[in-house]
N, C-alpha and C positions, 0 to 999 in steps of 0.2 A: 504493499499499500503505500509506503514511503515513497519508493521507487515511482509508481504513478504520480505522485505528486509533484516528485522531482521533474518528471517530463515536463508536468505543467508549469512548472517555475521556469526551466530552461527552455521552453517553447515561447514564454512572454519575454525571456531576457533581450536585450538591445543584440543585434547581430554585429554592430561596428567593435564589439568588445569580447573577443573570443575567450578571452584569458578569463576573464568575470565570470561567463557563462560556464566554464568549467571548473570554478572554484566549490569544490565540493566541501570546504570545511563550512565556508559560508551558504551554502544548500543546506546542511546538517543543522546547523544555527536557527536558520527559518525555520525547518520542520520543527525543530524543539521548540519554538516561540510559539507556533501553533498549536502545536500539542496541548502544552501549558494553557493557551488561551481556551480550546475546547474543554480543556477539565475545568477549569476557572467557570466556564457558563455553564456547564453540568451542575455545578454545585450552586450555583445562582437560581440558576430554573427550576431547581429541584425547591428551593427555599419559598420563591416567588410563585410558583406554581404557574409558569408561563411555558409554552411550547419550545423545547429544544431547538427546534431548528429557526424560532424566531429568534431567540438568543444567540445563536450564532452570526446569523446576518448583521444584527446590531453590531456584534463587538467586532465582526470584520470592518465594518466602515471606516473605524480611526485605525486600522492596523496599517494600512498603505505608508503612512507618514511616520511608523516606527520602524519599517524596515529599510534594508540598504537597497533593495532591488525591487523593479517592478514583478509582481506576481499577479496572475489571474486565472480565468477558466480559458483552458484551449479547447475550442469545440470539437475537435477531432478525437481529443483523448475523452471527452465526455460522452460523444455519440458512440466510440467503438471500444472503449474499456469501459468506465462507469455505468452506461446507461445499459447494456446487456448484464451485468451483474446486479444491479437493482430490479431488473424487470426478472431475471431467472428467481430471485430471491423471493419475489412477490407471488411467481408463478408456481414455484414447489411448493409454497405454503397456502396455495389457495386449493378447496376440496374441490373437485370439480362437480361432486353430487349437488354443492349448494349452488354453485354457480350454473350449472343447467335448471336448476329450479328458478334462479331468478335471471335467466338469460333472454329475455323479452324485454324487460327493463333496461337491462344492461345492454342489450344491442339496438335499442331505442336511442338511448344516451350516447354510447360512442359511435354510433352510425349517423342517422338522420341527425340527430341532436348536435352533433360535433359540427357537420355540415352547415345545417340552418343557423346554426350561432356563429360561425366563421362568415358567413355571408352576411348576416345583420352587422357584424363587428366593421367588416372591408367596408360595407355602404357607409355606416357612419363615420367612420375615418376618411372615407373618398372626401365625404362633403363637407364634414366638419373640420376637417385638417387640411384639404386640399390634396389629397395624396392622388398619385396615378394610379389605376387597379392594380397593376401587379405588386407594389408595395403594398397597398391596401389589403389585397388578399392574403399574401404575405403575412401581414400583421394580424389578419384575421385567423389563419390557421395557429400561428404559434401562440395568440391569446384565448381561443378556445380549448387548449390543452390544460388539463388539469392535473396538479403535481400530487404523485402517488405517496410519495413520501410523507408530507405534508399531513395530509388526510389519514392515514394509517397511523400516525405517530398521535393524532388525536384521538382515535379511537383506542388506541392501547390503553390512554390514559383514564378516559372517559367511557363507561360503559353503553353501548347502542344496543337497540334490535338486533340480532344477526343478520335476519334479513337486510336489513339497512346497510348495515357494514360490508354483507357482499355483493350488494348492488354498487355501492361505492368503489371498492376493491377490483371488481370486475369492469367497470366505467374506466378508473384510472388504467388498468391495466391493458386494456385493448386502445384506449385513447392514446396512450403514446406511441402506439405503431401506428394507427390512423393518421396521427399527425406527421408522422416522419413522410408517410405515404402521400398524402396531400402536398407538403411541401414539398418534396420532390418532384410531384407532378406540375407543380406551379412553376417551379425553377425550369422544367423543359420548356414550359410556355413562355417564358421569358428567352431562353437561349434559343429555341426554336423561331419563335416570330408569332407562331398559331398554332394551334390544336382541336382539331373538329370534336364536337361531342361524343361520338361513336368511336374514335381515336381514343380519347381520355377516358372513357369508360372500360375501353378493352384493356389500355395499359394498367387501370386500376385495379381490375380482376386479375390480370396476370401477376400483379406485383402482390396482390393479398392473397390470391389464391394458391399461386407458387409458394410465396413464405408458409403459408398453411400445411401445403404436403411436403417440403423441405424440413420443417417442423416435427411431423409425424413421423417421416423417415428415420430423421436422426435419433428422436425419442424413444421410437421402438428399437431401434438397433443398439441404442445403449443401455437397454434393461437387461439383456440377457449379460453384458459385459460386465454390468453392475453385481449382476447376484452372483457371478462366478468368483469376483473379488471379495478375499477373505480380508485383506489388509485395509483397516478403515482410511488409513492416510492414501492407500492407492484410488480408492472411492472418491476422496475429495479432488483429487487430480484429475479423475474422470468428469466429475461436476463443472470445475473450470474449465476444463477443455470444451464441454457442451456447449457452456453459455458464451464464452469470446468464439468457441469456433464456429457454431451454428448463425451468430451474426456476421462473421466476415465470410463464411460460405454462401450465405443470402446476399451479402452485397456485390460479390463476385458474380454471380448468377443472375445479377440484375433482378432481383426479388425482395421483398421486405425482410432484413432481417431481424427488425423488431418483432414481427409477428411470428417468424421461425422461432426465436428463443421464447415466445409465450407460448406458445405451442409445444416446443418441446420440454419447456419447464413442466409445464401441466400433467403432459403425459409420464414423466421422469417422476414427479411428486406424488403422483395418483397409482401410477402402477407400478414403477420400480421399487419404490420405497414401502409399498403393501406388501411387495413378495420378499423383502430384506428380514431374514429371520432374528437377527441380532438387534435389540433394542440398545445396546448401546453405540451401535454403529449409527442406528438412525439419530441416538442423542447428539453424536459426535459431529456427524454431516449437518444437521440443524443449527447446531450451536456456531459452527464455523461459518454458514451462510448468514446467522445473523449478526455476527462480528463482522463480516466482508461488507455488509450491506451498511451497519451503523457507520464504519470507518469511513466508507466512500461517501455517505450523506453527510459526515461530519466535515470532510475536507471541502467536498460541493460548497455547501452553505456556507461556510467560512470564506471560502473564494468569491462567492456571489458578493458577500458584503464588501470583500477587499476592491472587487472590480467595479463597483458603483461608485461614481464621484458625486458627494452630496451637493457642490456648488454647482455642477452642469446641472442636475436634478432639479434644484431650485429657480434656475433660470427658466426651465422649459415646464413648471410646475403648472400652468395653466393648460399645456397640452397635453401633460402627464394625466391629471385629472380628468381629461375629456377621454382620454383612453382607457380610464378605468371605468368612467361612466360606459363606454360602449361594450366592454367587454360584458359588465354585469346586466345590462339590458339585452344582448342575447343570450347570456345563461337564462335569464328570467323568461326571454320567449321562445326558449326552446325547452325549457324544463316544464314548467306548469302546463302549456297546451298539449304538448306530447304525453305526460303522464296521465292528464286527465281522460286521454282515451285507453289507456291501458286496463281499466274496468272491464273493456268490452271483450277482451279475450285472456286476460290472467287477473290475478288478484289485485285490487286497488292499491296504489301507493299513498298511505297515509298523508293528509294536508302537512302536516307537522313535519313529515318527514322531507317532503319536498322543499320545505324553506332551511333544512339541512343542506341539500343538494344544490343549493343555488349560493347559499354562503359560503359553503364548502368549496368553490371555485376557485383555489388557492394555485397561484402560480410558482413554479420554480426552477430547478436546473435546466430542463429540456428548452423551456423556452428561451431562456440566456443562450443556451448551444445553439439553438434553431437560428437565433436573433444574428449570432456572431458567425453564423455559418454561412450567410446573405451573401453572393460576390462582392466585391469592391466594385465592380463595375457596374452596380445597380446604384442609379441617381437617387440621392437621399440617404444612402446604407446606413449613415454615422447619426441622423435622426432617429431612424427607425430604432437603432440598437439603443440609444438613449430612451426613448421611449418605452421601449420593452424593460430594458432595466430599472425605471422608474416604477412601471405598473407592477413587476416583480416584488420589488421593494414593499411598495404601498400592499399588495396581496397578502406577503409573509408577515410584516408586522400588523397591519390592520386587521385582516379578516384572522389570521392566525391568532391574534389575542382575543376575537371578539367569539370566533368561532365554540371554545370550549364553555364560553359562558352561556352561549344561544342553547347549546344541547343542555346545560343545567337548568337553564329557564324555562324551555319545553318539556322538562322532567321525562326526558325520555330516558335515562339511566337509572329511572326510581324501580327498585326492585321489593317485591314483598318479602314478608319474613319466612312464610311459606317457601317460597321460592328458593330463597336462600339455603334453607335448612336443606329443600331436594337437594340443590346442587353439591352442598357438601358430602351427602350421602353418595350421589352421584361420582364424586372425585373418588372414595373410597372405593366404589364398584368398579370403577374402570381401572383403579390403581391394581387392585386384587387380581381383577382378569387378567391384566397383562402380566402381573407376576406369574400367574399362574401356567401362561402360553410360554413365557421364557423358561419355568420349570420343564414345560413338557420339550423343550428345544434341548435344554441341558441333558436330560435323561436321556434323550434319542443322541443324542452326540456323545454318551457315554461319561458325562463330565462327573455326575451324580450316581451314588448308589441307589438303588430302589428303595431301600427302607427307608433313607434321611429324605427321597424324594416325595413319599407318601406322606410323612410327619410334615413337612412342609407345607405342601399341598393342602392338607386337612386343615391346617392353620388357616391359611387364606380362604378356602372354602368357607370356615365359620363366618368370616368377615363378609364374605359375597353373602351368604344367605341373610347375616344380620341386617344388611344393606338393602337387601332386595326385600324382606318384609317391611323394613321401615318406609321404604320409596312406596312399596304398593298401600301402606295405610294411608301414605298422604295423598298418593293420586286417587284413591277413592274420597278422602275428605275433599279435596279439589273438586272432583266431579260432584260433590253434592252443595257446594256452594253457590250463591245465587249469583246471576247474571250479571250483576250491578260491579262485580269483582272478577272482571274477566284476565286481570294482572295474574292472578293465580293459577290459570288454567292454562296459559301461553306454553310453560314446558311440557304439560302434558300433550297440548296439541299438537307440538314441535314432533313428539314420538310419534303419535298418530299419523302425522303429514309423511314420515319417513315410511312408514306401514305401508300406508295407502300406495304411495309412490313405489315400494316395493312390488306391490300388488300388479300395479297398472304396467311396470316394466316386464313381469312375469307373463301377464296375459299379452302383449303387444309382443313378446319373443315368441309364445306358442303360436301366434298368428303368422308371423314372418316363417316359422317351418311348418306351416300347413295342417296342424295341430288341431285349431279351432277355427269354426268357422266366422266370417268377417262380422257378420249382421249380430252374433250373440256378443262378440267381444266389443263393437263399437257400443252396444248398449251398457255394458258393464262398464266400459271407459267413462262413458257420460255418466254412472251414476257415481264414480269414483271423483271425477273432477267436479262434481257438484257437492260432494263431501269434502273435497280439498279448499272450496272456496269458503264453506259455512267454520274454517279452522281459523283460531286468532293468529295473527302474526307473532311470530316470534323472533 
């Protein structure tokens, strides 16, 4: 990670003095300073209870004057190294079953929602700032993108309904890929001078579908290799190669590397890790990627603060405020109307959740990297970069500070005492079941004698039986409560939803195999859909 930051520092150094650029001692000093600053920020943000990434950006603003050399964000470094790491970490931690259950609103927001929002921002900036269509369109794509890290960081600190967090994670995950595809398409129009609608759609489909196919191939090819690797360190090397290599192969083939990394990460996290028999190996892998993502985010957001010149932003404050207003209007007009129609084909999205989705439109590192990637030949490039940087700063500080208060004010994180008690029992049940599975694998591998295995498994079985009995009593109690207390039923409804979805998947699979007749299956699936719509959101 230090090497990556060093490359960023060297990339921003002045080319006229190669001796200074190669001064590793000075570079090490800068890295130490940044690490100490990040540690101090972590301590302060914990005490003040503000988002860590917001604190990093604010801390980065005055650092430039204290350092002996100019450092900043290298867009090639962000797009080719930092971004694949962040996307892959988010993908392997995403439960594909939960994502599938929220796919419709996620697809609306990350697809038509992002396009509609980009168009609104482009029109407002075109006529509000007098920009040409190409610069306005580029800014529209850049500012329609939502930062994954900032939103997930808030949700880790403040509890929200799991369906809402899945929608946000899914949207930001695919939104990054969609932003890169759209950005490159607009640059193609700028370089070629024209692009017909049919050609544009064709290129878009080739890039997106090609990236998805590449991710599928690499993801499924990596699973048997991962299963055969007994060394956890070798497994870590494989995952790093998958994340970085998939992106580079996608770029080389002319398809979306970001889409490929998303798909490969989803497959590896949901198929490969589920087949891994060693719990310790899985813990090691998840811990490594959690650290890698944390380290990358720390340096990225510090560098964002360092990259921003407060005096330049102050001179352009009116234009920056107009840009902030434009992307907020674009978000409002794309979220509320689109999600209002979800009720016709999926469970409706509660009105309070939509407020979070609107205010959670936080910008971050990808927006700045894309702005820095704009060709130097584009007229008004420096103005665009400054406007984007100002919008990112306002978003990270303003929205980053307000969003946790909004979630608390909407009382989305309120949990009943019965649900807390149920989750404590679930923790015991899940942990005991996992320990029993590990005991089974140790016995099969010959590590444990059967006598010791049976004694330890019996102890865990007592915990399992006790937890199951207590949970059953709680769920029976919850089922008998009045309809005016729906919060106590949501956990039970979440379990019922999984059971109904399992039924739905089984009968659909039987239909595909021609075991059952289509008319009977359709009627049964319709009944299941009606039961699913009646369940409380989890």
